[in-house]
PDB file as gemmi writes it, atoms N, CA and C in Angstrom:
CRYST1    1.000    1.000    1.000  90.00  90.00  90.00 P 1                      
ATOM      1  N   MET A   1      22.324  19.688 -30.194  1.00  0.00           N  
ATOM      2  CA  MET A   1      21.101  19.911 -28.972  1.00  0.00           C  
ATOM      3  C   MET A   1      21.602  19.318 -27.733  1.00  0.00           C  
ATOM      4  N   ASN A   2      21.563  19.971 -26.651  1.00  0.00           N  
ATOM      5  CA  ASN A   2      22.029  19.513 -25.360  1.00  0.00           C  
ATOM      6  C   ASN A   2      21.011  18.898 -24.639  1.00  0.00           C  
ATOM      7  N   ASN A   3      21.650  18.158 -23.562  1.00  0.00           N  
ATOM      8  CA  ASN A   3      20.660  17.149 -22.766  1.00  0.00           C  
ATOM      9  C   ASN A   3      19.991  17.966 -21.818  1.00  0.00           C  
ATOM     10  N   SER A   4      18.713  18.577 -22.081  1.00  0.00           N  
ATOM     11  CA  SER A   4      18.011  19.588 -21.204  1.00  0.00           C  
ATOM     12  C   SER A   4      16.865  18.693 -20.740  1.00  0.00           C  
ATOM     13  N   PRO A   5      16.470  19.081 -19.380  1.00  0.00           N  
ATOM     14  CA  PRO A   5      15.155  18.257 -18.926  1.00  0.00           C  
ATOM     15  C   PRO A   5      14.111  18.771 -19.485  1.00  0.00           C  
ATOM     16  N   HIS A   6      13.874  19.754 -20.342  1.00  0.00           N  
ATOM     17  CA  HIS A   6      12.572  20.229 -21.069  1.00  0.00           C  
ATOM     18  C   HIS A   6      12.442  19.653 -22.504  1.00  0.00           C  
ATOM     19  N   ARG A   7      13.375  18.690 -22.760  1.00  0.00           N  
ATOM     20  CA  ARG A   7      13.074  18.210 -24.035  1.00  0.00           C  
ATOM     21  C   ARG A   7      11.870  16.984 -24.225  1.00  0.00           C  
ATOM     22  N   ILE A   8      11.169  17.041 -25.231  1.00  0.00           N  
ATOM     23  CA  ILE A   8       9.972  16.033 -25.478  1.00  0.00           C  
ATOM     24  C   ILE A   8      10.638  14.770 -25.653  1.00  0.00           C  
ATOM     25  N   SER A   9      10.022  13.839 -25.055  1.00  0.00           N  
ATOM     26  CA  SER A   9      10.442  12.402 -24.872  1.00  0.00           C  
ATOM     27  C   SER A   9       9.852  11.554 -25.914  1.00  0.00           C  
ATOM     28  N   SER A  10      10.434  10.650 -26.437  1.00  0.00           N  
ATOM     29  CA  SER A  10       9.687   9.681 -27.236  1.00  0.00           C  
ATOM     30  C   SER A  10       9.601   8.450 -26.865  1.00  0.00           C  
ATOM     31  N   GLU A  11       9.515   8.362 -25.383  1.00  0.00           N  
ATOM     32  CA  GLU A  11       9.101   7.244 -24.547  1.00  0.00           C  
ATOM     33  C   GLU A  11       7.596   6.412 -24.870  1.00  0.00           C  
ATOM     34  N   LEU A  12       6.834   7.351 -25.235  1.00  0.00           N  
ATOM     35  CA  LEU A  12       5.291   6.874 -25.456  1.00  0.00           C  
ATOM     36  C   LEU A  12       5.015   6.888 -26.959  1.00  0.00           C  
ATOM     37  N   THR A  13       4.993   6.154 -27.622  1.00  0.00           N  
ATOM     38  CA  THR A  13       4.586   5.846 -28.974  1.00  0.00           C  
ATOM     39  C   THR A  13       3.448   5.172 -29.193  1.00  0.00           C  
ATOM     40  N   SER A  14       2.632   5.412 -30.283  1.00  0.00           N  
ATOM     41  CA  SER A  14       1.476   4.789 -30.683  1.00  0.00           C  
ATOM     42  C   SER A  14       1.708   4.441 -32.367  1.00  0.00           C  
ATOM     43  N   GLU A  15       0.928   3.845 -32.918  1.00  0.00           N  
ATOM     44  CA  GLU A  15       0.919   3.579 -34.543  1.00  0.00           C  
ATOM     45  C   GLU A  15       0.402   4.819 -35.034  1.00  0.00           C  
ATOM     46  N   LYS A  16      -0.472   5.553 -34.327  1.00  0.00           N  
ATOM     47  CA  LYS A  16      -1.390   6.767 -34.927  1.00  0.00           C  
ATOM     48  C   LYS A  16      -0.511   8.016 -34.507  1.00  0.00           C  
ATOM     49  N   ILE A  17      -0.180   7.972 -33.325  1.00  0.00           N  
ATOM     50  CA  ILE A  17       0.360   9.377 -32.801  1.00  0.00           C  
ATOM     51  C   ILE A  17       2.044   9.430 -32.897  1.00  0.00           C  
ATOM     52  N   LYS A  18       2.498  10.319 -33.502  1.00  0.00           N  
ATOM     53  CA  LYS A  18       3.500  10.703 -33.509  1.00  0.00           C  
ATOM     54  C   LYS A  18       4.307  11.442 -32.487  1.00  0.00           C  
ATOM     55  N   ILE A  19       5.433  11.427 -31.943  1.00  0.00           N  
ATOM     56  CA  ILE A  19       6.011  12.029 -30.933  1.00  0.00           C  
ATOM     57  C   ILE A  19       7.517  12.529 -31.685  1.00  0.00           C  
ATOM     58  N   ILE A  20       7.425  14.109 -31.534  1.00  0.00           N  
ATOM     59  CA  ILE A  20       8.634  14.603 -31.964  1.00  0.00           C  
ATOM     60  C   ILE A  20       9.646  14.397 -31.191  1.00  0.00           C  
ATOM     61  N   LYS A  21      10.868  13.741 -31.711  1.00  0.00           N  
ATOM     62  CA  LYS A  21      11.897  13.467 -30.993  1.00  0.00           C  
ATOM     63  C   LYS A  21      13.009  14.692 -30.780  1.00  0.00           C  
ATOM     64  N   ASP A  22      13.501  14.636 -29.593  1.00  0.00           N  
ATOM     65  CA  ASP A  22      14.798  15.408 -29.312  1.00  0.00           C  
ATOM     66  C   ASP A  22      14.298  16.824 -29.691  1.00  0.00           C  
ATOM     67  N   ILE A  23      13.486  17.513 -29.279  1.00  0.00           N  
ATOM     68  CA  ILE A  23      13.082  18.973 -29.450  1.00  0.00           C  
ATOM     69  C   ILE A  23      13.487  19.511 -28.123  1.00  0.00           C  
ATOM     70  N   ASP A  24      14.455  20.586 -27.995  1.00  0.00           N  
ATOM     71  CA  ASP A  24      14.985  21.219 -26.859  1.00  0.00           C  
ATOM     72  C   ASP A  24      13.612  22.519 -26.795  1.00  0.00           C  
ATOM     73  N   LEU A  25      12.971  22.575 -25.800  1.00  0.00           N  
ATOM     74  CA  LEU A  25      11.968  23.340 -25.814  1.00  0.00           C  
ATOM     75  C   LEU A  25      12.410  24.668 -25.403  1.00  0.00           C  
ATOM     76  N   ASN A  26      13.624  24.779 -24.934  1.00  0.00           N  
ATOM     77  CA  ASN A  26      14.367  26.260 -24.491  1.00  0.00           C  
ATOM     78  C   ASN A  26      14.815  26.718 -25.839  1.00  0.00           C  
ATOM     79  N   SER A  27      15.125  26.022 -26.831  1.00  0.00           N  
ATOM     80  CA  SER A  27      15.491  26.526 -28.288  1.00  0.00           C  
ATOM     81  C   SER A  27      14.433  27.263 -28.839  1.00  0.00           C  
ATOM     82  N   LEU A  28      13.107  27.268 -28.328  1.00  0.00           N  
ATOM     83  CA  LEU A  28      12.060  28.051 -28.796  1.00  0.00           C  
ATOM     84  C   LEU A  28      12.151  29.491 -28.401  1.00  0.00           C  
ATOM     85  N   PHE A  29      12.708  29.717 -27.310  1.00  0.00           N  
ATOM     86  CA  PHE A  29      12.719  31.083 -27.044  1.00  0.00           C  
ATOM     87  C   PHE A  29      14.265  31.547 -26.733  1.00  0.00           C  
ATOM     88  N   ASN A  30      14.952  31.771 -27.528  1.00  0.00           N  
ATOM     89  CA  ASN A  30      16.284  32.221 -27.307  1.00  0.00           C  
ATOM     90  C   ASN A  30      16.180  33.703 -27.659  1.00  0.00           C  
ATOM     91  N   LEU A  31      17.093  34.359 -27.720  1.00  0.00           N  
ATOM     92  CA  LEU A  31      17.134  35.834 -27.738  1.00  0.00           C  
ATOM     93  C   LEU A  31      16.121  36.216 -29.074  1.00  0.00           C  
ATOM     94  N   SER A  32      16.009  35.451 -30.252  1.00  0.00           N  
ATOM     95  CA  SER A  32      15.006  35.539 -31.041  1.00  0.00           C  
ATOM     96  C   SER A  32      14.040  34.534 -31.089  1.00  0.00           C  
ATOM     97  N   TYR A  33      12.902  34.697 -31.551  1.00  0.00           N  
ATOM     98  CA  TYR A  33      11.953  33.572 -31.450  1.00  0.00           C  
ATOM     99  C   TYR A  33      11.991  32.671 -32.683  1.00  0.00           C  
ATOM    100  N   ASN A  34      11.828  31.758 -32.357  1.00  0.00           N  
ATOM    101  CA  ASN A  34      11.959  30.524 -33.559  1.00  0.00           C  
ATOM    102  C   ASN A  34      10.557  30.294 -33.980  1.00  0.00           C  
ATOM    103  N   PHE A  35       9.843  31.183 -34.602  1.00  0.00           N  
ATOM    104  CA  PHE A  35       8.622  30.915 -35.184  1.00  0.00           C  
ATOM    105  C   PHE A  35       8.320  29.631 -35.999  1.00  0.00           C  
ATOM    106  N   ASP A  36       9.267  29.454 -36.684  1.00  0.00           N  
ATOM    107  CA  ASP A  36       8.894  28.328 -37.724  1.00  0.00           C  
ATOM    108  C   ASP A  36       8.763  27.005 -36.765  1.00  0.00           C  
ATOM    109  N   LEU A  37       9.918  26.769 -35.800  1.00  0.00           N  
ATOM    110  CA  LEU A  37       9.826  25.993 -34.735  1.00  0.00           C  
ATOM    111  C   LEU A  37       8.472  25.808 -33.980  1.00  0.00           C  
ATOM    112  N   LEU A  38       8.114  26.820 -33.542  1.00  0.00           N  
ATOM    113  CA  LEU A  38       7.080  27.032 -32.665  1.00  0.00           C  
ATOM    114  C   LEU A  38       5.897  26.505 -33.689  1.00  0.00           C  
ATOM    115  N   LYS A  39       5.473  27.172 -34.946  1.00  0.00           N  
ATOM    116  CA  LYS A  39       4.680  26.707 -35.752  1.00  0.00           C  
ATOM    117  C   LYS A  39       4.534  25.270 -36.123  1.00  0.00           C  
ATOM    118  N   GLY A  40       5.844  24.768 -36.191  1.00  0.00           N  
ATOM    119  CA  GLY A  40       5.716  22.984 -36.504  1.00  0.00           C  
ATOM    120  C   GLY A  40       5.197  22.255 -35.184  1.00  0.00           C  
ATOM    121  N   LEU A  41       5.487  22.944 -34.164  1.00  0.00           N  
ATOM    122  CA  LEU A  41       5.311  22.265 -32.983  1.00  0.00           C  
ATOM    123  C   LEU A  41       3.873  22.199 -32.779  1.00  0.00           C  
ATOM    124  N   ILE A  42       3.359  23.474 -32.722  1.00  0.00           N  
ATOM    125  CA  ILE A  42       1.681  23.617 -32.819  1.00  0.00           C  
ATOM    126  C   ILE A  42       0.966  22.871 -33.767  1.00  0.00           C  
ATOM    127  N   GLU A  43       1.610  22.904 -34.972  1.00  0.00           N  
ATOM    128  CA  GLU A  43       0.846  21.945 -35.973  1.00  0.00           C  
ATOM    129  C   GLU A  43       0.913  20.437 -35.571  1.00  0.00           C  
ATOM    130  N   HIS A  44       1.916  20.226 -34.898  1.00  0.00           N  
ATOM    131  CA  HIS A  44       2.302  18.525 -34.716  1.00  0.00           C  
ATOM    132  C   HIS A  44       1.415  18.176 -33.541  1.00  0.00           C  
ATOM    133  N   LEU A  45       1.140  19.153 -32.626  1.00  0.00           N  
ATOM    134  CA  LEU A  45       0.276  19.136 -31.491  1.00  0.00           C  
ATOM    135  C   LEU A  45      -1.343  18.980 -31.834  1.00  0.00           C  
ATOM    136  N   LEU A  46      -1.706  19.727 -32.986  1.00  0.00           N  
ATOM    137  CA  LEU A  46      -3.103  19.786 -33.245  1.00  0.00           C  
ATOM    138  C   LEU A  46      -3.377  18.507 -34.196  1.00  0.00           C  
ATOM    139  N   THR A  47      -2.274  18.091 -34.815  1.00  0.00           N  
ATOM    140  CA  THR A  47      -2.436  16.991 -35.562  1.00  0.00           C  
ATOM    141  C   THR A  47      -2.673  15.776 -34.495  1.00  0.00           C  
ATOM    142  N   ASN A  48      -1.882  15.759 -33.717  1.00  0.00           N  
ATOM    143  CA  ASN A  48      -1.897  14.463 -32.639  1.00  0.00           C  
ATOM    144  C   ASN A  48      -3.446  14.590 -31.829  1.00  0.00           C  
ATOM    145  N   GLN A  49      -3.715  15.807 -31.679  1.00  0.00           N  
ATOM    146  CA  GLN A  49      -5.023  16.010 -31.087  1.00  0.00           C  
ATOM    147  C   GLN A  49      -6.361  15.404 -31.745  1.00  0.00           C  
ATOM    148  N   GLN A  50      -6.120  15.625 -33.203  1.00  0.00           N  
ATOM    149  CA  GLN A  50      -7.214  15.403 -33.877  1.00  0.00           C  
ATOM    150  C   GLN A  50      -7.056  13.712 -33.976  1.00  0.00           C  
ATOM    151  N   LYS A  51      -6.053  13.119 -34.095  1.00  0.00           N  
ATOM    152  CA  LYS A  51      -5.761  11.483 -34.219  1.00  0.00           C  
ATOM    153  C   LYS A  51      -6.278  11.060 -32.810  1.00  0.00           C  
ATOM    154  N   LEU A  52      -6.106  11.883 -31.564  1.00  0.00           N  
ATOM    155  CA  LEU A  52      -6.498  11.051 -30.472  1.00  0.00           C  
ATOM    156  C   LEU A  52      -7.872  11.315 -30.436  1.00  0.00           C  
ATOM    157  N   GLN A  53      -8.618  12.359 -30.803  1.00  0.00           N  
ATOM    158  CA  GLN A  53     -10.099  12.495 -30.735  1.00  0.00           C  
ATOM    159  C   GLN A  53     -10.931  11.453 -31.858  1.00  0.00           C  
ATOM    160  N   ASN A  54     -10.124  10.993 -32.867  1.00  0.00           N  
ATOM    161  CA  ASN A  54     -10.580   9.960 -33.716  1.00  0.00           C  
ATOM    162  C   ASN A  54     -10.610   8.629 -33.060  1.00  0.00           C  
ATOM    163  N   GLN A  55      -9.529   8.408 -32.406  1.00  0.00           N  
ATOM    164  CA  GLN A  55      -9.317   7.198 -31.443  1.00  0.00           C  
ATOM    165  C   GLN A  55     -10.521   7.171 -30.297  1.00  0.00           C  
ATOM    166  N   ILE A  56     -10.710   8.260 -29.688  1.00  0.00           N  
ATOM    167  CA  ILE A  56     -11.566   8.398 -28.910  1.00  0.00           C  
ATOM    168  C   ILE A  56     -13.268   8.172 -29.278  1.00  0.00           C  
ATOM    169  N   ASP A  57     -13.373   8.585 -30.357  1.00  0.00           N  
ATOM    170  CA  ASP A  57     -14.698   8.393 -31.185  1.00  0.00           C  
ATOM    171  C   ASP A  57     -14.726   7.076 -31.606  1.00  0.00           C  
ATOM    172  N   GLU A  58     -13.812   6.290 -32.236  1.00  0.00           N  
ATOM    173  CA  GLU A  58     -13.874   4.821 -32.482  1.00  0.00           C  
ATOM    174  C   GLU A  58     -14.023   4.071 -31.244  1.00  0.00           C  
ATOM    175  N   MET A  59     -13.378   4.326 -30.015  1.00  0.00           N  
ATOM    176  CA  MET A  59     -13.769   3.426 -28.847  1.00  0.00           C  
ATOM    177  C   MET A  59     -15.367   3.879 -28.508  1.00  0.00           C  
ATOM    178  N   TYR A  60     -15.706   5.199 -28.437  1.00  0.00           N  
ATOM    179  CA  TYR A  60     -16.942   5.412 -28.217  1.00  0.00           C  
ATOM    180  C   TYR A  60     -18.051   4.458 -29.135  1.00  0.00           C  
ATOM    181  N   LYS A  61     -17.792   4.360 -30.166  1.00  0.00           N  
ATOM    182  CA  LYS A  61     -18.745   3.748 -31.173  1.00  0.00           C  
ATOM    183  C   LYS A  61     -18.798   2.262 -30.723  1.00  0.00           C  
ATOM    184  N   LYS A  62     -17.192   1.672 -30.464  1.00  0.00           N  
ATOM    185  CA  LYS A  62     -17.126   0.162 -30.185  1.00  0.00           C  
ATOM    186  C   LYS A  62     -18.096   0.057 -28.712  1.00  0.00           C  
ATOM    187  N   ASP A  63     -17.886   1.037 -27.972  1.00  0.00           N  
ATOM    188  CA  ASP A  63     -18.444   0.789 -26.652  1.00  0.00           C  
ATOM    189  C   ASP A  63     -20.030   0.779 -26.619  1.00  0.00           C  
ATOM    190  N   CYS A  64     -20.415   1.460 -27.453  1.00  0.00           N  
ATOM    191  CA  CYS A  64     -22.140   1.546 -27.724  1.00  0.00           C  
ATOM    192  C   CYS A  64     -22.470   0.218 -28.194  1.00  0.00           C  
ATOM    193  N   GLU A  65     -21.687  -0.325 -29.493  1.00  0.00           N  
ATOM    194  CA  GLU A  65     -22.210  -1.528 -29.921  1.00  0.00           C  
ATOM    195  C   GLU A  65     -22.110  -2.560 -28.739  1.00  0.00           C  
ATOM    196  N   ARG A  66     -20.765  -2.583 -28.012  1.00  0.00           N  
ATOM    197  CA  ARG A  66     -20.697  -3.398 -26.885  1.00  0.00           C  
ATOM    198  C   ARG A  66     -21.882  -3.371 -25.874  1.00  0.00           C  
ATOM    199  N   ASP A  67     -22.444  -2.373 -25.541  1.00  0.00           N  
ATOM    200  CA  ASP A  67     -23.400  -2.084 -24.780  1.00  0.00           C  
ATOM    201  C   ASP A  67     -24.771  -2.782 -25.249  1.00  0.00           C  
ATOM    202  N   GLN A  68     -24.846  -2.442 -26.690  1.00  0.00           N  
ATOM    203  CA  GLN A  68     -26.215  -3.264 -27.090  1.00  0.00           C  
ATOM    204  C   GLN A  68     -26.148  -4.567 -26.980  1.00  0.00           C  
ATOM    205  N   HIS A  69     -24.878  -4.943 -27.249  1.00  0.00           N  
ATOM    206  CA  HIS A  69     -24.804  -6.619 -27.562  1.00  0.00           C  
ATOM    207  C   HIS A  69     -25.006  -6.922 -26.136  1.00  0.00           C  
ATOM    208  N   THR A  70     -24.505  -6.271 -24.937  1.00  0.00           N  
ATOM    209  CA  THR A  70     -24.596  -6.752 -23.537  1.00  0.00           C  
ATOM    210  C   THR A  70     -26.177  -6.804 -23.221  1.00  0.00           C  
ATOM    211  N   ASN A  71     -26.796  -5.748 -23.553  1.00  0.00           N  
ATOM    212  CA  ASN A  71     -28.381  -5.593 -23.338  1.00  0.00           C  
ATOM    213  C   ASN A  71     -28.962  -6.698 -23.938  1.00  0.00           C  
ATOM    214  N   ALA A  72     -28.506  -7.095 -25.240  1.00  0.00           N  
ATOM    215  CA  ALA A  72     -29.412  -8.215 -25.891  1.00  0.00           C  
ATOM    216  C   ALA A  72     -29.282  -9.403 -25.006  1.00  0.00           C  
ATOM    217  N   LEU A  73     -27.864  -9.766 -24.581  1.00  0.00           N  
ATOM    218  CA  LEU A  73     -27.354 -10.925 -23.782  1.00  0.00           C  
ATOM    219  C   LEU A  73     -28.318 -11.033 -22.547  1.00  0.00           C  
ATOM    220  N   LEU A  74     -28.544  -9.824 -21.880  1.00  0.00           N  
ATOM    221  CA  LEU A  74     -29.230  -9.496 -20.449  1.00  0.00           C  
ATOM    222  C   LEU A  74     -30.701 -10.000 -20.742  1.00  0.00           C  
ATOM    223  N   ASP A  75     -31.346  -9.330 -22.083  1.00  0.00           N  
ATOM    224  CA  ASP A  75     -32.656  -9.754 -22.097  1.00  0.00           C  
ATOM    225  C   ASP A  75     -32.764 -11.426 -22.348  1.00  0.00           C  
ATOM    226  N   ASP A  76     -31.883 -11.951 -23.120  1.00  0.00           N  
ATOM    227  CA  ASP A  76     -31.913 -13.455 -23.349  1.00  0.00           C  
ATOM    228  C   ASP A  76     -31.790 -14.048 -21.956  1.00  0.00           C  
ATOM    229  N   MET A  77     -30.937 -13.356 -21.340  1.00  0.00           N  
ATOM    230  CA  MET A  77     -30.713 -14.425 -20.050  1.00  0.00           C  
ATOM    231  C   MET A  77     -32.163 -14.298 -19.033  1.00  0.00           C  
ATOM    232  N   LYS A  78     -32.535 -13.026 -18.965  1.00  0.00           N  
ATOM    233  CA  LYS A  78     -33.786 -12.628 -18.416  1.00  0.00           C  
ATOM    234  C   LYS A  78     -35.096 -13.629 -18.993  1.00  0.00           C  
ATOM    235  N   LEU A  79     -34.990 -13.824 -20.249  1.00  0.00           N  
ATOM    236  CA  LEU A  79     -36.000 -14.739 -20.693  1.00  0.00           C  
ATOM    237  C   LEU A  79     -35.956 -16.359 -20.532  1.00  0.00           C  
ATOM    238  N   ILE A  80     -34.665 -16.596 -20.329  1.00  0.00           N  
ATOM    239  CA  ILE A  80     -34.116 -18.106 -20.100  1.00  0.00           C  
ATOM    240  C   ILE A  80     -34.546 -17.973 -18.440  1.00  0.00           C  
ATOM    241  N   LYS A  81     -34.122 -17.157 -17.822  1.00  0.00           N  
ATOM    242  CA  LYS A  81     -34.884 -17.439 -16.191  1.00  0.00           C  
ATOM    243  C   LYS A  81     -36.203 -17.449 -16.154  1.00  0.00           C  
ATOM    244  N   GLU A  82     -37.065 -16.669 -17.092  1.00  0.00           N  
ATOM    245  CA  GLU A  82     -38.623 -16.688 -16.995  1.00  0.00           C  
ATOM    246  C   GLU A  82     -38.943 -18.153 -17.294  1.00  0.00           C  
ATOM    247  N   THR A  83     -38.267 -18.638 -18.384  1.00  0.00           N  
ATOM    248  CA  THR A  83     -38.836 -19.769 -18.940  1.00  0.00           C  
ATOM    249  C   THR A  83     -38.285 -21.188 -18.486  1.00  0.00           C  
ATOM    250  N   TYR A  84     -37.440 -20.969 -17.599  1.00  0.00           N  
ATOM    251  CA  TYR A  84     -36.387 -22.120 -17.113  1.00  0.00           C  
ATOM    252  C   TYR A  84     -37.224 -23.173 -16.157  1.00  0.00           C  
ATOM    253  N   VAL A  85     -37.238 -24.350 -16.621  1.00  0.00           N  
ATOM    254  CA  VAL A  85     -37.869 -25.451 -15.967  1.00  0.00           C  
ATOM    255  C   VAL A  85     -36.890 -26.277 -15.222  1.00  0.00           C  
ATOM    256  N   ASP A  86     -36.469 -26.366 -13.930  1.00  0.00           N  
ATOM    257  CA  ASP A  86     -35.516 -27.216 -13.387  1.00  0.00           C  
ATOM    258  C   ASP A  86     -35.868 -28.588 -13.324  1.00  0.00           C  
ATOM    259  N   LYS A  87     -35.185 -29.602 -13.207  1.00  0.00           N  
ATOM    260  CA  LYS A  87     -35.361 -31.268 -13.227  1.00  0.00           C  
ATOM    261  C   LYS A  87     -36.545 -31.597 -12.190  1.00  0.00           C  
ATOM    262  N   ASN A  88     -36.580 -31.024 -10.930  1.00  0.00           N  
ATOM    263  CA  ASN A  88     -37.539 -31.239 -10.100  1.00  0.00           C  
ATOM    264  C   ASN A  88     -38.908 -30.864 -10.471  1.00  0.00           C  
ATOM    265  N   THR A  89     -38.845 -29.595 -10.952  1.00  0.00           N  
ATOM    266  CA  THR A  89     -40.263 -29.244 -11.594  1.00  0.00           C  
ATOM    267  C   THR A  89     -40.733 -30.059 -12.622  1.00  0.00           C  
ATOM    268  N   PHE A  90     -39.911 -30.363 -13.688  1.00  0.00           N  
ATOM    269  CA  PHE A  90     -40.083 -31.161 -14.676  1.00  0.00           C  
ATOM    270  C   PHE A  90     -40.639 -32.662 -14.118  1.00  0.00           C  
ATOM    271  N   ASN A  91     -39.783 -33.120 -13.198  1.00  0.00           N  
ATOM    272  CA  ASN A  91     -40.321 -34.510 -12.720  1.00  0.00           C  
ATOM    273  C   ASN A  91     -41.719 -34.436 -12.109  1.00  0.00           C  
ATOM    274  N   SER A  92     -41.952 -33.209 -11.554  1.00  0.00           N  
ATOM    275  CA  SER A  92     -43.205 -33.391 -10.794  1.00  0.00           C  
ATOM    276  C   SER A  92     -44.378 -33.144 -11.853  1.00  0.00           C  
ATOM    277  N   ILE A  93     -44.161 -32.171 -12.951  1.00  0.00           N  
ATOM    278  CA  ILE A  93     -45.208 -32.157 -13.981  1.00  0.00           C  
ATOM    279  C   ILE A  93     -45.345 -33.535 -14.298  1.00  0.00           C  
ATOM    280  N   LEU A  94     -44.233 -34.104 -14.969  1.00  0.00           N  
ATOM    281  CA  LEU A  94     -44.317 -35.520 -15.488  1.00  0.00           C  
ATOM    282  C   LEU A  94     -44.880 -36.462 -14.630  1.00  0.00           C  
ATOM    283  N   ASP A  95     -44.894 -36.485 -13.288  1.00  0.00           N  
ATOM    284  CA  ASP A  95     -45.801 -37.348 -12.483  1.00  0.00           C  
ATOM    285  C   ASP A  95     -47.175 -37.016 -12.585  1.00  0.00           C  
ATOM    286  N   GLU A  96     -47.571 -35.694 -12.374  1.00  0.00           N  
ATOM    287  CA  GLU A  96     -48.918 -35.559 -12.715  1.00  0.00           C  
ATOM    288  C   GLU A  96     -49.463 -35.721 -13.940  1.00  0.00           C  
ATOM    289  N   ILE A  97     -48.646 -35.668 -15.106  1.00  0.00           N  
ATOM    290  CA  ILE A  97     -49.401 -36.013 -16.360  1.00  0.00           C  
ATOM    291  C   ILE A  97     -49.415 -37.244 -16.561  1.00  0.00           C  
ATOM    292  N   ASN A  98     -48.670 -38.311 -15.886  1.00  0.00           N  
ATOM    293  CA  ASN A  98     -48.668 -39.686 -16.058  1.00  0.00           C  
ATOM    294  C   ASN A  98     -49.964 -40.245 -15.022  1.00  0.00           C  
ATOM    295  N   GLU A  99     -50.221 -39.435 -13.824  1.00  0.00           N  
ATOM    296  CA  GLU A  99     -51.471 -39.631 -12.979  1.00  0.00           C  
ATOM    297  C   GLU A  99     -52.702 -39.471 -13.733  1.00  0.00           C  
ATOM    298  N   ILE A 100     -52.688 -38.327 -14.656  1.00  0.00           N  
ATOM    299  CA  ILE A 100     -53.937 -38.062 -15.512  1.00  0.00           C  
ATOM    300  C   ILE A 100     -54.123 -39.192 -16.517  1.00  0.00           C  
ATOM    301  N   LYS A 101     -52.922 -39.586 -17.155  1.00  0.00           N  
ATOM    302  CA  LYS A 101     -53.075 -40.842 -18.062  1.00  0.00           C  
ATOM    303  C   LYS A 101     -53.740 -41.973 -17.547  1.00  0.00           C  
ATOM    304  N   GLU A 102     -52.977 -42.263 -16.231  1.00  0.00           N  
ATOM    305  CA  GLU A 102     -53.728 -43.517 -15.531  1.00  0.00           C  
ATOM    306  C   GLU A 102     -55.365 -43.309 -15.104  1.00  0.00           C  
ATOM    307  N   LYS A 103     -55.684 -42.075 -15.081  1.00  0.00           N  
ATOM    308  CA  LYS A 103     -56.856 -41.867 -14.762  1.00  0.00           C  
ATOM    309  C   LYS A 103     -57.814 -41.732 -16.061  1.00  0.00           C  
ATOM    310  N   ILE A 104     -57.389 -41.475 -17.148  1.00  0.00           N  
ATOM    311  CA  ILE A 104     -58.142 -41.424 -18.431  1.00  0.00           C  
ATOM    312  C   ILE A 104     -58.032 -42.917 -18.745  1.00  0.00           C  
ATOM    313  N   ASN A 105     -57.102 -43.874 -18.652  1.00  0.00           N  
ATOM    314  CA  ASN A 105     -57.033 -45.214 -19.111  1.00  0.00           C  
ATOM    315  C   ASN A 105     -58.042 -45.766 -18.008  1.00  0.00           C  
ATOM    316  N   SER A 106     -58.216 -45.367 -16.690  1.00  0.00           N  
ATOM    317  CA  SER A 106     -59.034 -46.246 -15.968  1.00  0.00           C  
ATOM    318  C   SER A 106     -60.444 -45.816 -16.129  1.00  0.00           C  
ATOM    319  N   HIS A 107     -60.777 -44.547 -16.706  1.00  0.00           N  
ATOM    320  CA  HIS A 107     -62.209 -44.303 -16.958  1.00  0.00           C  
ATOM    321  C   HIS A 107     -62.401 -44.922 -18.452  1.00  0.00           C  
ATOM    322  N   ASN A 108     -61.385 -44.952 -19.381  1.00  0.00           N  
ATOM    323  CA  ASN A 108     -61.706 -45.763 -20.771  1.00  0.00           C  
ATOM    324  C   ASN A 108     -61.792 -47.105 -20.476  1.00  0.00           C  
ATOM    325  N   GLU A 109     -61.487 -47.766 -19.553  1.00  0.00           N  
ATOM    326  CA  GLU A 109     -61.672 -49.162 -19.254  1.00  0.00           C  
ATOM    327  C   GLU A 109     -62.903 -49.251 -18.663  1.00  0.00           C  
ATOM    328  N   LYS A 110     -63.313 -48.335 -17.542  1.00  0.00           N  
ATOM    329  CA  LYS A 110     -64.764 -48.333 -17.180  1.00  0.00           C  
ATOM    330  C   LYS A 110     -65.825 -48.258 -18.109  1.00  0.00           C  
ATOM    331  N   PHE A 111     -65.401 -47.432 -19.137  1.00  0.00           N  
ATOM    332  CA  PHE A 111     -66.393 -46.960 -20.154  1.00  0.00           C  
ATOM    333  C   PHE A 111     -66.569 -48.358 -21.135  1.00  0.00           C  
ATOM    334  N   SER A 112     -65.377 -48.909 -21.361  1.00  0.00           N  
ATOM    335  CA  SER A 112     -65.418 -50.156 -22.343  1.00  0.00           C  
ATOM    336  C   SER A 112     -66.235 -51.034 -21.581  1.00  0.00           C  
ATOM    337  N   GLU A 113     -66.339 -51.409 -20.330  1.00  0.00           N  
ATOM    338  CA  GLU A 113     -66.830 -52.389 -19.603  1.00  0.00           C  
ATOM    339  C   GLU A 113     -68.354 -52.082 -19.359  1.00  0.00           C  
ATOM    340  N   SER A 114     -68.514 -50.904 -19.463  1.00  0.00           N  
ATOM    341  CA  SER A 114     -69.977 -50.499 -19.278  1.00  0.00           C  
ATOM    342  C   SER A 114     -70.877 -50.816 -20.519  1.00  0.00           C  
ATOM    343  N   LYS A 115     -70.128 -50.998 -21.918  1.00  0.00           N  
ATOM    344  CA  LYS A 115     -70.637 -50.761 -23.059  1.00  0.00           C  
ATOM    345  C   LYS A 115     -70.886 -52.431 -23.121  1.00  0.00           C  
ATOM    346  N   LEU A 116     -70.341 -53.221 -22.575  1.00  0.00           N  
ATOM    347  CA  LEU A 116     -70.416 -54.694 -22.930  1.00  0.00           C  
ATOM    348  C   LEU A 116     -71.632 -55.189 -22.001  1.00  0.00           C  
TER     349      LEU A 116                                                      
END                                                                             
């Protein structure tokens, strides 16, 4: 085979996709048509097309799973934001609780003194 610019390159390869090496596309159509070579080339293209479609389908499934996981994380994050209490708010609530405890203790002491 000669070094024609119409050759299919094997530069791009994948585990699942096969590249036909060193095919001279000009040899498909000489004076007589090489139907066996044309048939082989078409079969090879169809096989690769199916493999690519399978890869796309797998990536789509993984993308859907990733979207579900992301949405679950976003829902969790929203719930955390809604129920989150910062330190200042907590300290303020704690101060109010302590004031209430002091008032209750004060009332209890007054009640105890009034019994005597």
